[in-house]
PDB file of N, CA, C and O in Angstrom:
ATOM      1  N   MET A   1      -6.165 -20.099   4.393  1.00  0.00           N
ATOM      2  CA  MET A   1      -6.144 -19.148   4.946  1.00  0.00           C
ATOM      3  C   MET A   1      -7.366 -17.918   4.116  1.00  0.00           C
ATOM      4  O   MET A   1      -7.433 -17.637   2.919  1.00  0.00           O
ATOM      5  N   SER A   2      -8.110 -17.452   5.134  1.00  0.00           N
ATOM      6  CA  SER A   2      -9.409 -16.691   4.300  1.00  0.00           C
ATOM      7  C   SER A   2      -8.807 -15.667   3.936  1.00  0.00           C
ATOM      8  O   SER A   2      -7.623 -15.390   4.126  1.00  0.00           O
ATOM      9  N   GLU A   3      -9.845 -14.890   3.236  1.00  0.00           N
ATOM     10  CA  GLU A   3      -9.512 -13.518   2.689  1.00  0.00           C
ATOM     11  C   GLU A   3      -9.086 -12.800   4.063  1.00  0.00           C
ATOM     12  O   GLU A   3      -7.908 -12.456   4.159  1.00  0.00           O
ATOM     13  N   GLU A   4      -9.918 -12.562   5.078  1.00  0.00           N
ATOM     14  CA  GLU A   4      -9.891 -11.520   5.663  1.00  0.00           C
ATOM     15  C   GLU A   4      -8.609 -11.788   6.892  1.00  0.00           C
ATOM     16  O   GLU A   4      -8.074 -10.886   7.537  1.00  0.00           O
ATOM     17  N   ASN A   5      -8.411 -12.740   6.963  1.00  0.00           N
ATOM     18  CA  ASN A   5      -6.657 -13.259   7.849  1.00  0.00           C
ATOM     19  C   ASN A   5      -5.705 -12.775   6.834  1.00  0.00           C
ATOM     20  O   ASN A   5      -4.762 -12.106   7.257  1.00  0.00           O
ATOM     21  N   LYS A   6      -5.792 -13.005   5.525  1.00  0.00           N
ATOM     22  CA  LYS A   6      -4.971 -12.153   4.371  1.00  0.00           C
ATOM     23  C   LYS A   6      -4.716 -10.946   4.551  1.00  0.00           C
ATOM     24  O   LYS A   6      -3.554 -10.559   4.677  1.00  0.00           O
ATOM     25  N   GLN A   7      -5.944  -9.989   4.603  1.00  0.00           N
ATOM     26  CA  GLN A   7      -5.823  -8.570   4.912  1.00  0.00           C
ATOM     27  C   GLN A   7      -5.059  -8.117   5.818  1.00  0.00           C
ATOM     28  O   GLN A   7      -4.060  -7.399   5.773  1.00  0.00           O
ATOM     29  N   GLY A   8      -6.006  -8.937   7.216  1.00  0.00           N
ATOM     30  CA  GLY A   8      -5.261  -8.948   8.447  1.00  0.00           C
ATOM     31  C   GLY A   8      -3.820  -8.695   8.265  1.00  0.00           C
ATOM     32  O   GLY A   8      -3.236  -7.677   8.635  1.00  0.00           O
ATOM     33  N   TYR A   9      -3.391  -9.526   7.771  1.00  0.00           N
ATOM     34  CA  TYR A   9      -1.568 -10.175   7.721  1.00  0.00           C
ATOM     35  C   TYR A   9      -1.246  -8.886   7.094  1.00  0.00           C
ATOM     36  O   TYR A   9      -0.699  -7.998   7.748  1.00  0.00           O
ATOM     37  N   LYS A  10      -1.566  -8.738   5.838  1.00  0.00           N
ATOM     38  CA  LYS A  10      -0.969  -7.327   5.056  1.00  0.00           C
ATOM     39  C   LYS A  10      -1.488  -6.333   5.775  1.00  0.00           C
ATOM     40  O   LYS A  10      -0.728  -5.428   5.432  1.00  0.00           O
ATOM     41  N   GLN A  11      -1.982  -6.013   6.272  1.00  0.00           N
ATOM     42  CA  GLN A  11      -2.388  -4.591   6.847  1.00  0.00           C
ATOM     43  C   GLN A  11      -1.198  -4.612   7.965  1.00  0.00           C
ATOM     44  O   GLN A  11      -0.536  -3.577   8.035  1.00  0.00           O
ATOM     45  N   THR A  12      -0.819  -5.796   8.939  1.00  0.00           N
ATOM     46  CA  THR A  12       0.270  -5.775  10.309  1.00  0.00           C
ATOM     47  C   THR A  12       1.677  -5.272   9.348  1.00  0.00           C
ATOM     48  O   THR A  12       2.413  -4.307   9.554  1.00  0.00           O
ATOM     49  N   ILE A  13       1.737  -6.221   8.326  1.00  0.00           N
ATOM     50  CA  ILE A  13       3.131  -6.306   7.837  1.00  0.00           C
ATOM     51  C   ILE A  13       3.499  -4.539   7.365  1.00  0.00           C
ATOM     52  O   ILE A  13       4.474  -3.823   7.595  1.00  0.00           O
ATOM     53  N   LEU A  14       2.226  -4.309   6.631  1.00  0.00           N
ATOM     54  CA  LEU A  14       2.607  -2.749   6.158  1.00  0.00           C
ATOM     55  C   LEU A  14       2.830  -1.290   7.418  1.00  0.00           C
ATOM     56  O   LEU A  14       3.573  -0.321   7.259  1.00  0.00           O
ATOM     57  N   ARG A  15       1.957  -1.563   8.574  1.00  0.00           N
ATOM     58  CA  ARG A  15       1.966  -1.028   9.566  1.00  0.00           C
ATOM     59  C   ARG A  15       3.649  -0.943  10.148  1.00  0.00           C
ATOM     60  O   ARG A  15       4.301   0.066  10.419  1.00  0.00           O
ATOM     61  N   LYS A  16       4.083  -2.495  10.224  1.00  0.00           N
ATOM     62  CA  LYS A  16       5.192  -2.524  10.613  1.00  0.00           C
ATOM     63  C   LYS A  16       6.468  -2.040   9.995  1.00  0.00           C
ATOM     64  O   LYS A  16       7.481  -1.589  10.531  1.00  0.00           O
ATOM     65  N   ASP A  17       6.153  -2.257   8.658  1.00  0.00           N
ATOM     66  CA  ASP A  17       7.709  -1.808   7.758  1.00  0.00           C
ATOM     67  C   ASP A  17       6.956  -1.081   6.420  1.00  0.00           C
ATOM     68  O   ASP A  17       7.227  -1.458   5.280  1.00  0.00           O
ATOM     69  N   TRP A  18       6.055  -0.078   6.666  1.00  0.00           N
ATOM     70  CA  TRP A  18       5.541   0.479   5.477  1.00  0.00           C
ATOM     71  C   TRP A  18       7.024   1.361   4.746  1.00  0.00           C
ATOM     72  O   TRP A  18       7.290   1.432   3.546  1.00  0.00           O
ATOM     73  N   ASP A  19       7.669   1.849   5.694  1.00  0.00           N
ATOM     74  CA  ASP A  19       8.695   2.691   4.913  1.00  0.00           C
ATOM     75  C   ASP A  19       9.560   1.608   3.963  1.00  0.00           C
ATOM     76  O   ASP A  19      10.136   2.179   3.037  1.00  0.00           O
ATOM     77  N   SER A  20       9.721   0.448   4.004  1.00  0.00           N
ATOM     78  CA  SER A  20      10.569  -0.620   2.879  1.00  0.00           C
ATOM     79  C   SER A  20       9.664  -0.665   1.889  1.00  0.00           C
ATOM     80  O   SER A  20      10.209  -1.287   0.977  1.00  0.00           O
ATOM     81  N   PHE A  21       8.345  -0.278   1.496  1.00  0.00           N
ATOM     82  CA  PHE A  21       7.411  -0.704   0.525  1.00  0.00           C
ATOM     83  C   PHE A  21       7.585   0.952  -0.309  1.00  0.00           C
ATOM     84  O   PHE A  21       7.975   1.982   0.241  1.00  0.00           O
ATOM     85  N   SER A  22       7.216   0.812  -1.583  1.00  0.00           N
ATOM     86  CA  SER A  22       7.304   1.569  -2.390  1.00  0.00           C
ATOM     87  C   SER A  22       6.034   2.504  -2.038  1.00  0.00           C
ATOM     88  O   SER A  22       4.949   1.974  -1.797  1.00  0.00           O
ATOM     89  N   PRO A  23       6.182   3.807  -2.015  1.00  0.00           N
ATOM     90  CA  PRO A  23       5.018   5.147  -1.527  1.00  0.00           C
ATOM     91  C   PRO A  23       3.893   4.892  -2.693  1.00  0.00           C
ATOM     92  O   PRO A  23       2.715   5.155  -2.451  1.00  0.00           O
ATOM     93  N   TYR A  24       4.221   4.467  -3.730  1.00  0.00           N
ATOM     94  CA  TYR A  24       2.856   4.331  -4.742  1.00  0.00           C
ATOM     95  C   TYR A  24       2.112   2.891  -4.561  1.00  0.00           C
ATOM     96  O   TYR A  24       0.933   2.753  -4.888  1.00  0.00           O
ATOM     97  N   TYR A  25       2.954   1.744  -3.970  1.00  0.00           N
ATOM     98  CA  TYR A  25       2.267   0.748  -3.647  1.00  0.00           C
ATOM     99  C   TYR A  25       1.463   0.877  -2.405  1.00  0.00           C
ATOM    100  O   TYR A  25       0.420   0.234  -2.281  1.00  0.00           O
ATOM    101  N   VAL A  26       1.989   1.844  -1.284  1.00  0.00           N
ATOM    102  CA  VAL A  26       1.291   1.636  -0.305  1.00  0.00           C
ATOM    103  C   VAL A  26       0.040   2.738  -0.652  1.00  0.00           C
ATOM    104  O   VAL A  26      -1.118   2.494  -0.313  1.00  0.00           O
ATOM    105  N   TRP A  27       0.307   3.602  -1.153  1.00  0.00           N
ATOM    106  CA  TRP A  27      -0.931   4.088  -1.651  1.00  0.00           C
ATOM    107  C   TRP A  27      -2.219   3.635  -2.347  1.00  0.00           C
ATOM    108  O   TRP A  27      -3.263   4.228  -2.621  1.00  0.00           O
ATOM    109  N   THR A  28      -1.730   2.208  -2.567  1.00  0.00           N
ATOM    110  CA  THR A  28      -2.762   1.928  -3.332  1.00  0.00           C
ATOM    111  C   THR A  28      -3.857   0.804  -2.123  1.00  0.00           C
ATOM    112  O   THR A  28      -5.009   0.411  -2.307  1.00  0.00           O
ATOM    113  N   GLN A  29      -3.202   0.628  -1.282  1.00  0.00           N
ATOM    114  CA  GLN A  29      -3.762  -0.063  -0.076  1.00  0.00           C
ATOM    115  C   GLN A  29      -4.262   1.125   0.692  1.00  0.00           C
ATOM    116  O   GLN A  29      -3.582   1.973   1.270  1.00  0.00           O
ATOM    117  N   THR A  30      -5.917   1.018   0.573  1.00  0.00           N
ATOM    118  CA  THR A  30      -7.089   2.353   1.283  1.00  0.00           C
ATOM    119  C   THR A  30      -6.751   2.202   2.617  1.00  0.00           C
ATOM    120  O   THR A  30      -6.209   3.097   3.266  1.00  0.00           O
ATOM    121  N   ASP A  31      -7.087   0.956   3.122  1.00  0.00           N
ATOM    122  CA  ASP A  31      -6.925   0.988   4.748  1.00  0.00           C
ATOM    123  C   ASP A  31      -5.639   1.011   5.415  1.00  0.00           C
ATOM    124  O   ASP A  31      -5.535   1.166   6.631  1.00  0.00           O
ATOM    125  N   PHE A  32      -4.547   0.839   4.539  1.00  0.00           N
ATOM    126  CA  PHE A  32      -3.198   1.491   5.538  1.00  0.00           C
ATOM    127  C   PHE A  32      -3.186   2.985   5.293  1.00  0.00           C
ATOM    128  O   PHE A  32      -2.804   3.782   6.150  1.00  0.00           O
ATOM    129  N   ARG A  33      -3.647   3.358   4.008  1.00  0.00           N
ATOM    130  CA  ARG A  33      -3.482   4.998   3.681  1.00  0.00           C
ATOM    131  C   ARG A  33      -3.859   5.775   4.855  1.00  0.00           C
ATOM    132  O   ARG A  33      -3.101   6.501   5.500  1.00  0.00           O
ATOM    133  N   LEU A  34      -5.440   5.501   5.138  1.00  0.00           N
ATOM    134  CA  LEU A  34      -6.128   5.829   6.095  1.00  0.00           C
ATOM    135  C   LEU A  34      -5.482   5.689   7.430  1.00  0.00           C
ATOM    136  O   LEU A  34      -5.420   6.751   8.051  1.00  0.00           O
ATOM    137  N   TRP A  35      -5.084   4.851   7.908  1.00  0.00           N
ATOM    138  CA  TRP A  35      -3.976   4.439   9.054  1.00  0.00           C
ATOM    139  C   TRP A  35      -2.976   5.309   8.892  1.00  0.00           C
ATOM    140  O   TRP A  35      -2.637   5.638  10.029  1.00  0.00           O
ATOM    141  N   PHE A  36      -2.466   5.736   8.280  1.00  0.00           N
ATOM    142  CA  PHE A  36      -1.118   6.499   7.704  1.00  0.00           C
ATOM    143  C   PHE A  36      -1.465   8.005   8.190  1.00  0.00           C
ATOM    144  O   PHE A  36      -0.722   8.608   8.964  1.00  0.00           O
ATOM    145  N   GLU A  37      -2.554   8.513   7.713  1.00  0.00           N
ATOM    146  CA  GLU A  37      -3.031   9.672   7.569  1.00  0.00           C
ATOM    147  C   GLU A  37      -3.373  10.035   9.009  1.00  0.00           C
ATOM    148  O   GLU A  37      -3.080  11.146   9.448  1.00  0.00           O
ATOM    149  N   ALA A  38      -4.059   9.008   9.836  1.00  0.00           N
ATOM    150  CA  ALA A  38      -4.524   9.146  10.978  1.00  0.00           C
ATOM    151  C   ALA A  38      -3.701   9.216  12.006  1.00  0.00           C
ATOM    152  O   ALA A  38      -3.968   9.523  13.168  1.00  0.00           O
ATOM    153  N   ASN A  39      -2.460   8.852  11.430  1.00  0.00           N
ATOM    154  CA  ASN A  39      -1.053   8.649  12.674  1.00  0.00           C
ATOM    155  C   ASN A  39      -0.383   9.566  12.715  1.00  0.00           C
ATOM    156  O   ASN A  39       0.556   9.647  13.507  1.00  0.00           O
ATOM    157  N   GLN A  40      -0.792  10.776  11.609  1.00  0.00           N
ATOM    158  CA  GLN A  40       0.593  11.661  11.140  1.00  0.00           C
ATOM    159  C   GLN A  40       0.852  12.655  12.669  1.00  0.00           C
ATOM    160  O   GLN A  40       1.535  13.640  12.390  1.00  0.00           O
ATOM    161  N   ALA A  41       0.575  12.619  13.745  1.00  0.00           N
ATOM    162  CA  ALA A  41       0.773  13.346  14.879  1.00  0.00           C
ATOM    163  C   ALA A  41       1.768  12.790  15.502  1.00  0.00           C
ATOM    164  O   ALA A  41       2.491  13.471  16.229  1.00  0.00           O
ATOM    165  N   GLN A  42       1.984  11.374  15.309  1.00  0.00           N
ATOM    166  CA  GLN A  42       3.096  11.064  16.193  1.00  0.00           C
ATOM    167  C   GLN A  42       4.607  11.247  16.200  1.00  0.00           C
ATOM    168  O   GLN A  42       5.262  11.446  15.176  1.00  0.00           O
ATOM    169  N   GLU A  43       5.081  11.169  17.349  1.00  0.00           N
ATOM    170  CA  GLU A  43       6.599  11.724  17.525  1.00  0.00           C
ATOM    171  C   GLU A  43       7.500  11.226  16.404  1.00  0.00           C
ATOM    172  O   GLU A  43       8.332  11.925  15.826  1.00  0.00           O
ATOM    173  N   LYS A  44       7.120   9.306  16.038  1.00  0.00           N
ATOM    174  CA  LYS A  44       8.079   8.917  15.192  1.00  0.00           C
ATOM    175  C   LYS A  44       8.376   8.945  14.047  1.00  0.00           C
ATOM    176  O   LYS A  44       9.382   8.387  13.609  1.00  0.00           O
ATOM    177  N   TRP A  45       7.431   9.703  13.240  1.00  0.00           N
ATOM    178  CA  TRP A  45       7.329   9.927  11.829  1.00  0.00           C
ATOM    179  C   TRP A  45       8.816  10.900  11.495  1.00  0.00           C
ATOM    180  O   TRP A  45       9.164  11.685  12.377  1.00  0.00           O
ATOM    181  N   ASN A  46       9.331  10.842  10.699  1.00  0.00           N
ATOM    182  CA  ASN A  46      10.312  10.834  10.256  1.00  0.00           C
ATOM    183  C   ASN A  46      10.642  11.578   9.028  1.00  0.00           C
ATOM    184  O   ASN A  46       9.791  12.427   8.762  1.00  0.00           O
ATOM    185  N   ASP A  47      11.827  11.496   8.032  1.00  0.00           N
ATOM    186  CA  ASP A  47      11.893  12.312   6.842  1.00  0.00           C
ATOM    187  C   ASP A  47      11.086  11.614   5.723  1.00  0.00           C
ATOM    188  O   ASP A  47      10.585  12.212   4.770  1.00  0.00           O
ATOM    189  N   GLU A  48      10.998   9.895   6.008  1.00  0.00           N
ATOM    190  CA  GLU A  48      10.430   8.733   5.486  1.00  0.00           C
ATOM    191  C   GLU A  48       8.902   9.436   5.278  1.00  0.00           C
ATOM    192  O   GLU A  48       8.496   9.748   4.159  1.00  0.00           O
ATOM    193  N   TYR A  49       8.157   9.631   6.448  1.00  0.00           N
ATOM    194  CA  TYR A  49       6.900  10.011   6.376  1.00  0.00           C
ATOM    195  C   TYR A  49       6.886  11.085   5.403  1.00  0.00           C
ATOM    196  O   TYR A  49       5.995  10.958   4.563  1.00  0.00           O
ATOM    197  N   VAL A  50       7.509  11.949   5.299  1.00  0.00           N
ATOM    198  CA  VAL A  50       7.180  13.213   4.522  1.00  0.00           C
ATOM    199  C   VAL A  50       7.191  13.079   3.475  1.00  0.00           C
ATOM    200  O   VAL A  50       6.395  13.648   2.728  1.00  0.00           O
ATOM    201  N   ARG A  51       8.275  12.126   3.015  1.00  0.00           N
ATOM    202  CA  ARG A  51       8.359  11.653   1.504  1.00  0.00           C
ATOM    203  C   ARG A  51       7.097  11.054   0.950  1.00  0.00           C
ATOM    204  O   ARG A  51       6.556  11.429  -0.090  1.00  0.00           O
ATOM    205  N   PHE A  52       6.685  10.107   1.721  1.00  0.00           N
ATOM    206  CA  PHE A  52       5.563   9.490   1.645  1.00  0.00           C
ATOM    207  C   PHE A  52       4.533  10.453   1.472  1.00  0.00           C
ATOM    208  O   PHE A  52       3.847  10.281   0.465  1.00  0.00           O
ATOM    209  N   GLN A  53       4.278  11.318   2.117  1.00  0.00           N
ATOM    210  CA  GLN A  53       3.046  12.234   2.105  1.00  0.00           C
ATOM    211  C   GLN A  53       3.137  13.394   0.779  1.00  0.00           C
ATOM    212  O   GLN A  53       2.171  14.060   0.406  1.00  0.00           O
ATOM    213  N   GLU A  54       4.555  13.459   0.164  1.00  0.00           N
ATOM    214  CA  GLU A  54       4.493  14.552  -1.146  1.00  0.00           C
ATOM    215  C   GLU A  54       4.410  13.533  -2.002  1.00  0.00           C
ATOM    216  O   GLU A  54       4.191  14.144  -3.049  1.00  0.00           O
ATOM    217  N   VAL A  55       4.437  12.183  -2.335  1.00  0.00           N
ATOM    218  CA  VAL A  55       4.179  11.458  -3.263  1.00  0.00           C
ATOM    219  C   VAL A  55       2.818  10.896  -3.111  1.00  0.00           C
ATOM    220  O   VAL A  55       2.348  10.431  -4.149  1.00  0.00           O
ATOM    221  N   PHE A  56       1.985  10.827  -1.916  1.00  0.00           N
ATOM    222  CA  PHE A  56       0.744  11.031  -1.919  1.00  0.00           C
ATOM    223  C   PHE A  56       0.135  12.014  -2.290  1.00  0.00           C
ATOM    224  O   PHE A  56      -1.044  11.858  -2.609  1.00  0.00           O
ATOM    225  N   LYS A  57       0.626  13.093  -2.354  1.00  0.00           N
ATOM    226  CA  LYS A  57      -0.201  14.439  -2.888  1.00  0.00           C
ATOM    227  C   LYS A  57       0.132  14.360  -4.375  1.00  0.00           C
ATOM    228  O   LYS A  57      -0.851  14.388  -5.116  1.00  0.00           O
ATOM    229  N   LYS A  58       1.220  14.275  -4.901  1.00  0.00           N
ATOM    230  CA  LYS A  58       1.226  13.928  -6.270  1.00  0.00           C
ATOM    231  C   LYS A  58       0.525  12.968  -6.805  1.00  0.00           C
ATOM    232  O   LYS A  58       0.396  13.130  -8.018  1.00  0.00           O
ATOM    233  N   ILE A  59      -0.140  11.737  -6.260  1.00  0.00           N
ATOM    234  CA  ILE A  59      -0.864  10.665  -6.924  1.00  0.00           C
ATOM    235  C   ILE A  59      -2.234  11.698  -6.761  1.00  0.00           C
ATOM    236  O   ILE A  59      -2.834  12.128  -7.746  1.00  0.00           O
ATOM    237  N   GLU A  60      -2.535  11.948  -5.657  1.00  0.00           N
ATOM    238  CA  GLU A  60      -3.930  12.446  -5.503  1.00  0.00           C
ATOM    239  C   GLU A  60      -4.339  13.306  -6.509  1.00  0.00           C
ATOM    240  O   GLU A  60      -5.496  13.353  -6.929  1.00  0.00           O
ATOM    241  N   ALA A  61      -3.417  13.992  -6.908  1.00  0.00           N
ATOM    242  CA  ALA A  61      -3.503  15.085  -7.647  1.00  0.00           C
ATOM    243  C   ALA A  61      -3.684  14.436  -9.446  1.00  0.00           C
ATOM    244  O   ALA A  61      -3.691  15.260 -10.361  1.00  0.00           O
ATOM    245  N   ASP A  62      -3.787  13.279  -9.676  1.00  0.00           N
ATOM    246  CA  ASP A  62      -3.264  12.757 -10.987  1.00  0.00           C
ATOM    247  C   ASP A  62      -4.188  12.006 -11.313  1.00  0.00           C
ATOM    248  O   ASP A  62      -3.567  10.944 -11.260  1.00  0.00           O
ATOM    249  N   PRO A  63      -5.545  11.633 -11.714  1.00  0.00           N
ATOM    250  CA  PRO A  63      -6.354  10.645 -11.720  1.00  0.00           C
ATOM    251  C   PRO A  63      -5.709   9.801 -12.192  1.00  0.00           C
ATOM    252  O   PRO A  63      -5.258   8.846 -11.560  1.00  0.00           O
ATOM    253  N   LYS A  64      -5.530  10.041 -13.571  1.00  0.00           N
ATOM    254  CA  LYS A  64      -4.515   8.610 -14.180  1.00  0.00           C
ATOM    255  C   LYS A  64      -3.695   7.860 -13.771  1.00  0.00           C
ATOM    256  O   LYS A  64      -3.667   6.638 -13.922  1.00  0.00           O
ATOM    257  N   LEU A  65      -2.916   8.566 -13.187  1.00  0.00           N
ATOM    258  CA  LEU A  65      -2.038   7.698 -12.159  1.00  0.00           C
ATOM    259  C   LEU A  65      -2.657   6.941 -11.064  1.00  0.00           C
ATOM    260  O   LEU A  65      -2.260   5.784 -10.923  1.00  0.00           O
ATOM    261  N   GLN A  66      -3.421   7.315 -10.386  1.00  0.00           N
ATOM    262  CA  GLN A  66      -4.624   6.662  -9.619  1.00  0.00           C
ATOM    263  C   GLN A  66      -5.000   5.343 -10.240  1.00  0.00           C
ATOM    264  O   GLN A  66      -4.780   4.216  -9.795  1.00  0.00           O
ATOM    265  N   ASP A  67      -5.688   5.742 -11.498  1.00  0.00           N
ATOM    266  CA  ASP A  67      -5.976   4.559 -11.942  1.00  0.00           C
ATOM    267  C   ASP A  67      -5.120   3.551 -12.629  1.00  0.00           C
ATOM    268  O   ASP A  67      -5.583   2.425 -12.811  1.00  0.00           O
ATOM    269  N   ASP A  68      -3.654   3.909 -13.116  1.00  0.00           N
ATOM    270  CA  ASP A  68      -2.744   3.239 -13.450  1.00  0.00           C
ATOM    271  C   ASP A  68      -1.966   2.354 -12.088  1.00  0.00           C
ATOM    272  O   ASP A  68      -1.715   1.157 -12.222  1.00  0.00           O
ATOM    273  N   LEU A  69      -1.729   2.884 -11.172  1.00  0.00           N
ATOM    274  CA  LEU A  69      -1.386   2.340  -9.917  1.00  0.00           C
ATOM    275  C   LEU A  69      -2.481   1.359  -9.631  1.00  0.00           C
ATOM    276  O   LEU A  69      -2.085   0.209  -9.442  1.00  0.00           O
ATOM    277  N   MET A  70      -3.854   1.576  -9.553  1.00  0.00           N
ATOM    278  CA  MET A  70      -4.875   0.221  -9.006  1.00  0.00           C
ATOM    279  C   MET A  70      -4.862  -0.793  -9.822  1.00  0.00           C
ATOM    280  O   MET A  70      -4.905  -1.977  -9.488  1.00  0.00           O
ATOM    281  N   GLU A  71      -4.783  -0.218 -11.280  1.00  0.00           N
ATOM    282  CA  GLU A  71      -4.736  -1.281 -12.439  1.00  0.00           C
ATOM    283  C   GLU A  71      -3.404  -2.472 -12.144  1.00  0.00           C
ATOM    284  O   GLU A  71      -3.549  -3.685 -12.292  1.00  0.00           O
ATOM    285  N   TRP A  72      -2.191  -1.837 -11.727  1.00  0.00           N
ATOM    286  CA  TRP A  72      -0.814  -2.341 -12.053  1.00  0.00           C
ATOM    287  C   TRP A  72      -0.817  -3.455 -10.614  1.00  0.00           C
ATOM    288  O   TRP A  72      -0.184  -4.508 -10.541  1.00  0.00           O
ATOM    289  N   THR A  73      -1.643  -2.914  -9.637  1.00  0.00           N
ATOM    290  CA  THR A  73      -1.688  -3.962  -8.088  1.00  0.00           C
ATOM    291  C   THR A  73      -2.322  -4.880  -8.759  1.00  0.00           C
ATOM    292  O   THR A  73      -1.717  -5.942  -8.905  1.00  0.00           O
ATOM    293  N   ASP A  74      -3.675  -4.757  -9.348  1.00  0.00           N
ATOM    294  CA  ASP A  74      -4.476  -5.632  -9.481  1.00  0.00           C
ATOM    295  C   ASP A  74      -3.627  -6.832 -10.482  1.00  0.00           C
ATOM    296  O   ASP A  74      -3.569  -8.025 -10.184  1.00  0.00           O
ATOM    297  N   ALA A  75      -3.224  -6.435 -11.277  1.00  0.00           N
ATOM    298  CA  ALA A  75      -2.400  -7.188 -12.115  1.00  0.00           C
ATOM    299  C   ALA A  75      -1.332  -8.189 -11.577  1.00  0.00           C
ATOM    300  O   ALA A  75      -1.185  -9.384 -11.829  1.00  0.00           O
ATOM    301  N   LEU A  76      -0.600  -7.315 -10.726  1.00  0.00           N
ATOM    302  CA  LEU A  76       0.357  -8.162  -9.805  1.00  0.00           C
ATOM    303  C   LEU A  76      -0.485  -9.113  -9.142  1.00  0.00           C
ATOM    304  O   LEU A  76      -0.280 -10.310  -9.346  1.00  0.00           O
ATOM    305  N   LYS A  77      -1.461  -8.720  -8.327  1.00  0.00           N
ATOM    306  CA  LYS A  77      -1.896  -9.823  -7.294  1.00  0.00           C
ATOM    307  C   LYS A  77      -2.477 -10.532  -8.297  1.00  0.00           C
ATOM    308  O   LYS A  77      -1.680 -11.460  -8.159  1.00  0.00           O
ATOM    309  N   GLN A  78      -3.286 -10.968  -9.334  1.00  0.00           N
ATOM    310  CA  GLN A  78      -3.495 -11.527 -10.137  1.00  0.00           C
ATOM    311  C   GLN A  78      -2.158 -12.596 -10.864  1.00  0.00           C
ATOM    312  O   GLN A  78      -2.197 -13.755 -11.276  1.00  0.00           O
ATOM    313  N   PHE A  79      -1.258 -11.789 -10.796  1.00  0.00           N
ATOM    314  CA  PHE A  79       0.105 -12.762 -11.585  1.00  0.00           C
ATOM    315  C   PHE A  79       0.326 -13.669 -10.493  1.00  0.00           C
ATOM    316  O   PHE A  79       0.522 -14.866 -10.706  1.00  0.00           O
ATOM    317  N   TYR A  80       0.305 -13.109  -9.175  1.00  0.00           N
ATOM    318  CA  TYR A  80       0.924 -13.955  -7.769  1.00  0.00           C
ATOM    319  C   TYR A  80       0.132 -15.147  -7.638  1.00  0.00           C
ATOM    320  O   TYR A  80       0.642 -16.262  -7.742  1.00  0.00           O
ATOM    321  N   GLU A  81      -1.260 -14.941  -7.382  1.00  0.00           N
ATOM    322  CA  GLU A  81      -1.893 -16.036  -7.319  1.00  0.00           C
ATOM    323  C   GLU A  81      -2.018 -16.724  -8.307  1.00  0.00           C
ATOM    324  O   GLU A  81      -2.094 -17.897  -7.941  1.00  0.00           O
ATOM    325  N   PHE A  82      -2.082 -16.637  -9.363  1.00  0.00           N
ATOM    326  CA  PHE A  82      -1.626 -17.824 -10.617  1.00  0.00           C
ATOM    327  C   PHE A  82      -0.212 -18.343 -10.341  1.00  0.00           C
ATOM    328  O   PHE A  82       0.112 -19.478 -10.692  1.00  0.00           O
ATOM    329  N   ARG A  83       0.194 -17.942 -10.037  1.00  0.00           N
ATOM    330  CA  ARG A  83       1.520 -18.525  -9.886  1.00  0.00           C
ATOM    331  C   ARG A  83       2.141 -19.571  -9.024  1.00  0.00           C
ATOM    332  O   ARG A  83       2.979 -20.454  -9.208  1.00  0.00           O
ATOM    333  N   LEU A  84       1.032 -18.918  -7.457  1.00  0.00           N
ATOM    334  CA  LEU A  84       1.152 -19.836  -6.149  1.00  0.00           C
ATOM    335  C   LEU A  84      -0.163 -21.422  -6.542  1.00  0.00           C
ATOM    336  O   LEU A  84      -0.016 -22.553  -6.080  1.00  0.00           O
ATOM    337  N   THR A  85      -1.334 -20.968  -7.488  1.00  0.00           N
ATOM    338  CA  THR A  85      -2.148 -21.872  -7.833  1.00  0.00           C
ATOM    339  C   THR A  85      -1.215 -22.966  -8.779  1.00  0.00           C
ATOM    340  O   THR A  85      -1.356 -24.177  -8.611  1.00  0.00           O
ATOM    341  N   CYS A  86      -0.191 -22.385  -9.849  1.00  0.00           N
ATOM    342  CA  CYS A  86      -0.023 -23.481 -10.624  1.00  0.00           C
ATOM    343  C   CYS A  86       1.312 -24.221  -9.536  1.00  0.00           C
ATOM    344  O   CYS A  86       1.807 -25.269  -9.951  1.00  0.00           O
ATOM    345  N   SER A  87       1.716 -23.779  -8.504  1.00  0.00           N
ATOM    346  CA  SER A  87       2.860 -24.325  -8.108  1.00  0.00           C
ATOM    347  C   SER A  87       2.175 -25.523  -7.091  1.00  0.00           C
ATOM    348  O   SER A  87       2.909 -26.280  -6.455  1.00  0.00           O
ATOM    349  N   LEU A  88       0.964 -25.589  -7.027  1.00  0.00           N
ATOM    350  CA  LEU A  88       0.504 -26.123  -6.140  1.00  0.00           C
ATOM    351  C   LEU A  88       0.349 -27.689  -6.418  1.00  0.00           C
ATOM    352  O   LEU A  88      -0.135 -28.424  -5.557  1.00  0.00           O
TER     353      LEU A  88
END
């Protein structure tokens, strides 16, 4: 699967089940975060959306937390890619 296909699949899953993920993880997904903000006028948004927005505001106010979240996400991605490669 190409990197572009992986990204498209990940974005599809996030858009479908965004509220089942940690808001901290969701924040690290720039494309999803932009989509999330662009769709805030939709009637389907609920208390979970409000909770995510509150967490996003806290993250945006803390550059150190932003760096830590991006570093954590990159480390997890490398770990899982390594495990997948080793299991083949």
